[in-house]
C-alpha positions in Angstrom: -30.4 -35.8 -17.5 -30.8 -34.5 -21.2 -32.1 -37.0 -24.0 -31.8 -40.0 -21.7 -28.1 -39.1 -20.7 -26.6 -37.7 -17.9 -25.2 -34.0 -18.4 -21.5 -33.2 -18.1 -21.2 -29.8 -15.9 -18.0 -28.8 -17.1 -18.7 -25.3 -15.8 -17.0 -25.7 -12.5 -14.9 -22.7 -12.7 -18.0 -20.7 -12.9 -19.6 -22.4 -9.8 -19.2 -26.1 -8.6 -22.3 -28.4 -7.9 -22.7 -29.2 -4.2 -23.0 -32.4 -2.2 -26.2 -33.6 -0.3 -24.5 -32.6 2.8 -24.5 -29.3 1.9 -28.0 -28.9 0.8 -28.8 -30.5 4.0 -27.0 -28.2 6.2 -28.8 -25.2 4.6 -32.1 -26.7 4.9 -31.4 -27.7 8.7 -30.4 -24.4 9.4 -33.7 -22.9 8.1 -35.5 -25.9 10.2 -34.2 -24.6 13.4 -35.8 -21.3 12.9 -34.5 -17.6 11.7 -32.7 -15.2 13.8 -30.0 -12.8 14.0 -26.8 -12.2 16.2 -26.6 -10.7 19.6 -30.0 -11.9 21.2 -30.5 -13.3 24.4 -32.3 -16.4 23.4 -31.6 -19.8 22.3 -32.2 -19.0 18.3 -29.9 -16.2 18.4 -27.3 -18.1 20.2 -27.6 -20.8 17.4 -26.7 -18.1 14.9 -23.8 -17.0 16.7 -22.6 -20.7 16.7 -23.3 -21.1 13.0 -21.2 -18.1 12.4 -18.3 -19.2 14.5 -18.4 -22.7 12.9 -18.2 -21.1 9.4 -15.0 -19.0 10.6 -13.4 -22.1 11.8 -14.0 -23.9 8.5 -12.8 -20.9 6.7 -9.6 -20.7 8.7 -8.9 -24.3 8.0 -9.6 -24.0 4.4 -7.5 -20.8 3.9 -4.6 -21.7 6.7 -5.4 -18.6 8.7 -6.9 -17.7 12.1 -10.6 -17.8 12.6 -10.5 -14.3 13.7 -9.1 -13.2 10.5 -12.0 -14.7 8.3 -14.3 -12.2 7.0 -17.7 -12.9 5.0 -19.8 -11.1 2.4 -21.9 -11.4 -0.5 -19.2 -12.4 -2.8 -15.4 -12.0 -3.4 -15.8 -8.8 -5.7 -17.8 -6.9 -3.2 -15.3 -7.8 -0.1 -12.4 -6.6 -2.5 -14.4 -3.4 -3.2 -15.0 -3.0 0.4 -11.2 -3.4 1.5 -10.1 -1.3 -1.4 -12.1 1.7 -0.4 -10.5 1.4 3.2 -7.0 0.9 1.4 -7.5 4.2 -0.6 -7.3 6.0 2.5 -3.8 4.9 3.1 -2.4 6.1 -0.1 -1.9 9.3 -2.0 0.0 10.9 -5.0 3.4 9.4 -5.4 2.5 5.9 -4.4 2.0 3.1 -6.7 -0.3 0.1 -6.9 0.5 -3.3 -8.9 -2.1 -5.4 -10.8 -1.7 -8.1 -13.6 -3.2 -8.6 -16.9 -3.8 -12.4 -15.8 -6.3 -11.5 -13.2 -10.1 -11.7 -13.0 -11.2 -7.9 -12.9 -12.5 -8.4 -9.2 -8.7 -8.3 -8.2 -7.9 -5.3 -10.4 -10.7 -2.7 -10.6 -10.9 -2.2 -6.9 -7.3 -1.6 -6.5 -7.3 0.6 -9.9 -10.1 2.7 -8.6 -8.4 3.0 -5.1 -5.4 4.5 -6.7 -7.3 6.7 -8.9 -9.3 8.2 -6.2 -6.1 8.6 -3.9 -4.2 10.2 -6.8 -1.7 7.2 -7.1 -0.4 5.6 -9.8 -1.3 2.0 -11.3 1.4 -0.3 -12.8 0.4 -3.3 -14.9 2.1 -6.6 -15.0 2.1 -8.2 -18.3 1.5 -11.8 -19.5 3.1 -13.9 -22.0 0.6 -14.5 -24.9 2.2 -17.8 -26.0 1.3 -19.6 -22.8 -0.7 -17.1 -20.9 1.6 -16.9 -17.8 2.9 -14.0 -15.8 5.6 -12.1 -17.2 8.2 -12.2 -14.4 10.4 -9.8 -15.9 7.5 -7.3 -16.1 6.8 -8.0 -12.4 10.4 -7.6 -11.2 10.3 -4.1 -13.0 7.1 -3.0 -11.4 8.4 -3.8 -7.9 11.3 -1.4 -8.6 8.7 1.4 -8.0 8.3 0.3 -4.5 4.5 -0.3 -4.6 2.3 0.2 -1.8 0.2 -2.9 -2.8 0.6 -5.8 -5.2 -2.4 -7.8 -6.3 -2.3 -11.0 -8.4 -4.1 -14.4 -8.9 -2.9 -17.7 -7.5 -4.6 -19.1 -10.7 -6.2 -17.9 -13.6 -10.0 -18.5 -13.8 -10.0 -18.1 -17.7 -7.0 -20.3 -18.7 -6.1 -22.3 -15.8 -2.7 -20.7 -15.3 -1.0 -21.4 -11.8 1.3 -18.3 -10.9 4.6 -19.0 -8.9 2.8 -17.4 -6.0 5.6 -17.9 -3.2 8.1 -16.4 -5.3 6.0 -13.5 -6.3 4.9 -12.8 -2.6 8.5 -13.0 -1.4 9.6 -10.6 -3.8 6.7 -8.2 -3.2 7.2 -8.5 0.6 10.8 -7.6 0.1 9.7 -4.4 -1.9 7.7 -3.4 1.0 4.3 -4.0 -0.5 1.2 -5.3 0.9 0.0 -8.4 -1.2 -3.6 -9.3 -2.3 -4.0 -12.7 -3.9 -7.0 -13.9 -5.7 -7.6 -17.5 -4.4 -11.2 -18.1 -5.7 -9.9 -20.2 -8.8 -7.3 -22.3 -7.1 -9.1 -23.0 -4.1 -11.3 -25.8 -5.8 -8.0 -27.7 -7.0 -5.4 -27.0 -4.6 -4.8 -26.1 -0.9 -4.2 -22.8 0.2 -2.0 -21.7 3.3 -2.2 -17.8 3.7 0.1 -17.8 6.7 2.7 -19.9 5.0 2.5 -17.9 1.9 2.9 -14.4 3.6 0.1 -12.7 1.7 -2.0 -10.0 3.5 -5.3 -10.9 1.7 -6.8 -13.7 0.1 -10.2 -14.1 -1.7 -12.3 -17.5 -1.8 -15.6 -18.1 -3.3 -17.3 -20.8 -1.3 -19.9 -21.4 -4.3 -16.6 -22.5 -6.3 -15.5 -25.1 -3.6 -18.8 -26.9 -3.3 -20.6 -24.7 -1.1 -23.4 -21.9 -1.5 -23.0 -18.6 -3.3 -21.2 -16.2 -0.9 -17.8 -14.6 -0.4 -14.9 -14.8 2.0 -11.6 -13.0 2.7 -8.8 -14.2 4.9 -6.7 -11.3 5.8 -3.6 -10.2 8.1 -4.0 -8.5 11.3 -2.2 -5.6 9.6 -4.8 -5.2 7.1 -7.8 -5.8 9.4 -6.6 -3.5 12.3 -4.9 -0.8 10.5 -7.3 -0.3 7.7 -10.5 1.5 8.6 -13.7 0.3 7.2 -16.6 2.1 6.1 -19.3 1.2 8.4 -22.8 2.4 10.0 -22.7 4.0 13.3 -24.1 1.4 15.6 -21.3 -0.9 14.3 -18.5 1.6 15.2 -17.5 -0.3 18.1 -17.2 -3.7 16.5 -13.8 -5.4 16.4 -12.3 -7.5 13.7 -13.7 -9.6 11.8 -17.1 -8.4 12.5 -16.4 -4.8 12.0 -15.7 -5.8 8.1 -19.1 -7.4 7.7 -21.7 -4.9 6.8 -25.4 -5.7 7.6 -26.8 -9.1 8.2 -24.9 -12.0 6.8 -26.3 -15.0 5.0 -26.3 -17.5 7.9 -27.9 -20.3 5.9 -24.9 -20.1 3.2 -22.3 -20.1 6.1 -24.0 -23.3 7.5 -23.6 -24.8 4.1 -20.1 -23.5 3.6 -19.0 -25.4 6.8 -20.5 -28.5 5.4 -18.8 -28.1 2.3 -15.4 -27.9 4.0 -16.2 -30.9 6.0 -17.1 -32.7 2.6 -13.6 -31.7 1.4 -11.9 -33.0 4.7 -13.7 -36.2 4.4 -12.0 -36.9 0.9 -8.7 -36.7 2.9 -9.8 -39.6 4.9 -10.0 -41.8 2.0 -7.5 -43.9 -0.1 -5.4 -44.8 3.0 -4.5 -41.3 3.7 -3.6 -41.1 7.6 -4.1 -37.6 9.5 -3.7 -36.5 12.9 -7.3 -35.9 13.3 -7.3 -32.1 12.7 -9.6 -30.9 9.7 -6.8 -28.8 8.5 -4.6 -31.8 8.0 -7.4 -33.7 6.2 -8.0 -31.0 3.9 -4.3 -31.0 3.0 -4.5 -34.9 2.4 -7.8 -34.2 0.3 -6.1 -31.8 -2.0 -3.4 -34.3 -2.6 -6.0 -36.8 -3.7 -7.8 -34.1 -5.7 -4.6 -33.0 -7.4 -3.6 -36.5 -8.5 -6.9 -37.3 -9.8 -7.3 -33.9 -11.5 -3.8 -34.4 -13.1 -5.1 -37.4 -14.9 -8.1 -35.3 -16.2 -5.8 -32.6 -17.7 -3.2 -35.0 -19.2 -6.2 -36.8 -20.9 -7.8 -33.8 -22.2 -4.4 -32.1 -23.2 -3.5 -35.4 -25.1 -7.0 -35.4 -26.7 -6.9 -31.9 -27.8 -3.6 -32.1 -29.5 -5.2 -34.6 -32.0 -8.1 -32.7 -33.2 -7.3 -30.4 -35.9 -9.3 -27.2 -35.9 -9.6 -26.8 -32.1 -7.0 -24.3 -30.6 -5.9 -24.1 -27.0 -5.1 -20.9 -25.1 -2.6 -21.4 -22.4 -0.2 -24.1 -21.1 -0.6 -27.2 -23.5 2.6 -29.1 -22.6 1.6 -32.2 -20.4 4.9 -32.0 -18.7 4.0 -28.6 -17.3 0.6 -30.0 -15.4 1.9 -28.4 -12.0 1.7 -24.9 -13.8 -1.9 -25.1 -14.4 -5.4 -26.3 -13.2 -8.0 -28.6 -15.5 -9.4 -25.3 -16.9 -9.1 -25.0 -20.5 -9.8 -22.2 -23.3 -10.5 -23.0 -26.6 -11.7 -22.0 -29.9 -13.5 -24.5 -32.4 -12.5 -23.2 -36.0 -13.9 -19.8 -36.9 -17.1 -20.5 -34.9 -18.1 -17.8 -32.3 -17.5 -19.3 -28.7 -21.5 -18.8 -27.7 -22.3 -21.0 -31.1 -19.7 -23.8 -29.8 -21.4 -23.4 -26.4 -25.0 -24.0 -27.7 -23.9 -27.0 -29.7 -22.2 -28.8 -27.0 -25.2 -27.8 -24.6 -27.3 -29.7 -27.3 -25.0 -32.7 -26.6 -25.5 -32.4 -22.9 -22.1 -30.7 -22.2 -22.4 -27.6 -20.1 -19.7 -25.0 -20.6 -19.1 -21.3 -20.5 -18.3 -18.8 -23.2 -17.0 -15.3 -23.0 -14.1 -13.5 -21.4 -15.0 -14.6 -17.7 -14.0 -11.2 -16.4 -10.4 -11.7 -17.3 -10.8 -8.8 -19.9 -7.2 -7.8 -19.9 -5.8 -11.4 -20.3 -8.2 -11.8 -23.4 -7.5 -8.9 -24.8 -3.9 -9.7 -24.8 -4.4 -12.9 -26.3 -6.6 -11.2 -29.1 -10.0 -12.7 -27.8 -11.7 -9.9 -26.3 -13.5 -8.5 -29.5 -14.5 -11.7 -30.8 -16.5 -13.4 -28.3 -13.7 -14.8 -25.9 -13.3 -18.4 -25.8 -15.1 -21.7 -24.6 -14.1 -22.8 -21.1 -14.1 -26.1 -20.1 -13.4 -26.8 -16.5 -13.0 -30.0 -14.7 -12.7 -30.9 -11.2 -12.4 -33.7 -8.9 -15.9 -35.1 -9.4 -15.2 -35.5 -13.1 -14.3 -38.8 -14.6 -11.8 -39.8 -17.5 -15.0 -40.9 -19.5 -16.4 -37.5 -19.3 -13.1 -36.0 -20.5 -13.7 -38.4 -23.3 -17.0 -37.5 -23.9 -16.2 -33.8 -24.1 -13.2 -34.6 -26.7 -15.7 -36.5 -28.6 -18.1 -33.5 -29.0 -15.4 -31.3 -29.8 -13.9 -33.4 -32.6 -17.6 -33.6 -34.1 -17.7 -29.8 -33.9 -14.3 -29.3 -35.5 
């Protein structure tokens, strides 16, 4: 509450709120006693079950096998970890493809891997008019037979959803491994790594209603063929444990599993019938979430179009809702985004401002040197009334 009114957390792209069940799961984990893996006593065995439960939850969320789920501090750290190993598989004359739409977490690790191995980097451009991938640029990059292609499933900065199935198929046909950033889209739509055919997908549980931690689902080709950096006592570990450095955040894993259960429970509402599996319930949940979020996005786009002085970056056409998430980047007149964010905060509306680590995209849009943009991000727990409240505040500022 702020000044007697509920606050509106439209900062979901930077981290979502968590349900009580997640808070309870973390507290319950601590209440059972702290321990570690590989002991011969009950508390250690409990930790091992917590980790196994979290892997099963991650597998259901990502559409992969539990033995291919790797946890870490965050997705950025995990991608740097993977990229260090990838660098040892390439050399001069090889190519790596990255895009200007991505969060830098799925750019810089691969760029540095290429640099350290003497390989070359090919950039895929974006279309500034609607902040979408330039597919002609993408196709041209594949002509160089890259070893790896990295791109995002959805932009955390403007909400653009990429044509992932088409891009993965083309990259695979060119002989490349594919690393996709699923961090933003995982809050809004289901992910199926195996059906997609990508080799790596990242998910951040704290953006899907869970605790702060990172997760990667990867192909057996990556996890078994690449050799991770690890300490000597861990050299005999098998995947996925051999990719996890040090003691993991077990309490966060407990919370993450609860977050996945929370999402699955949504799939059991609204008359949806499932076969009883959590994966099917999750697919149903994202159908429900998607329908609700499209309503939020339509309301926002219709409203923002009628406010003079507010500029939207990215897809503005309500007939193209399938190509975006309900994450919007705006500028209000000549105001610096930080000042707009402060003004909205005074109204009890919490938003982010800046570039959101999508520095190549914001540079391409001409926003990087002037403070970026205000990011307004809705998700399934928002209402149409909250959309209207945000629109009303923007209209007053404009």
